[in-house]
C-alpha positions in Angstrom: 17.2 80.4 119.3 20.8 79.1 120.3 24.4 80.5 120.5 26.3 80.0 117.4 30.0 79.8 116.6 32.5 81.4 118.7 29.9 82.9 121.0 28.7 79.4 121.8 32.2 78.1 122.2 32.9 81.2 124.7 29.7 80.4 126.8 30.7 79.2 130.4 28.2 77.2 132.6 28.0 80.2 135.1 26.8 82.5 132.4 23.2 83.8 132.9 20.9 82.6 130.1 17.4 83.9 129.6 14.7 82.0 127.6 13.0 84.0 124.7 10.0 82.1 123.5 8.9 85.1 121.4 10.4 88.5 120.4 11.1 90.0 123.8 12.2 88.1 127.0 10.0 88.6 129.8 12.5 86.6 132.0 15.2 89.2 131.1 13.0 92.0 131.7 12.1 90.7 135.2 15.8 90.2 136.0 16.7 93.7 134.9 13.9 95.3 137.0 15.3 93.3 140.2 18.8 94.8 139.5 20.3 98.2 139.7 22.1 98.7 136.3 23.5 102.0 135.3 24.0 100.6 131.7 22.4 97.9 129.6 24.0 96.8 126.2 22.0 94.8 123.6 23.1 93.2 120.5 21.5 90.5 118.2 19.1 89.6 115.5 16.7 90.8 114.2 17.1 94.4 115.1 13.6 95.4 114.0 11.7 92.6 116.0 14.0 91.0 118.7 16.5 93.6 119.7 13.9 96.5 119.4 11.4 94.7 121.6 13.9 93.6 124.2 15.4 97.3 124.2 11.8 98.6 124.9 11.3 96.0 127.6 14.7 96.7 129.1 14.0 100.5 129.2 10.6 99.9 130.9 12.2 97.6 133.4 14.9 100.2 134.2 14.0 103.5 133.2 16.9 105.3 134.6 19.5 103.0 133.0 21.4 103.9 129.7 20.2 101.4 127.1 22.9 100.9 124.6 22.6 99.1 121.3 25.6 98.3 119.4 24.7 98.7 115.7 27.9 96.8 114.6 26.6 93.6 116.4 22.9 93.8 115.3 21.4 93.1 111.9 18.3 92.3 110.1 17.3 90.5 107.0 15.7 94.2 105.8 18.3 96.9 105.7 15.6 99.6 105.6 13.7 98.3 108.7 17.1 97.8 110.5 17.8 101.5 110.0 14.2 102.5 111.1 14.5 100.4 114.2 17.8 102.0 115.2 16.3 105.4 114.5 13.3 104.3 116.6 15.5 103.1 119.5 17.4 106.5 119.4 14.0 108.3 119.5 13.2 106.3 122.7 16.2 107.8 124.3 18.4 104.8 123.9 22.0 105.1 122.8 22.9 103.6 119.5 26.7 103.3 118.9 28.9 101.8 115.9 26.3 103.1 113.5 
């Protein structure tokens, strides 16, 4: 629910931050829909809940954009569900890298 460690220290005042009161961020999806992104990269925790739901929202908001999930920068408390989530995102025509 907040940035941690080096990520928090690197945050600048001008950086965009989106609220996420539940698994996906509707605010982020609305922002994506208003822009013309060619590529959107997602990382974070928990892969089978938050990352997956935000990836689906991003794909819905920008269906022509390449949605990239960096597996080296995502994780879950359940390794089996983590792998299934990565499989599912690939099946939804998203690109999973660093697997």
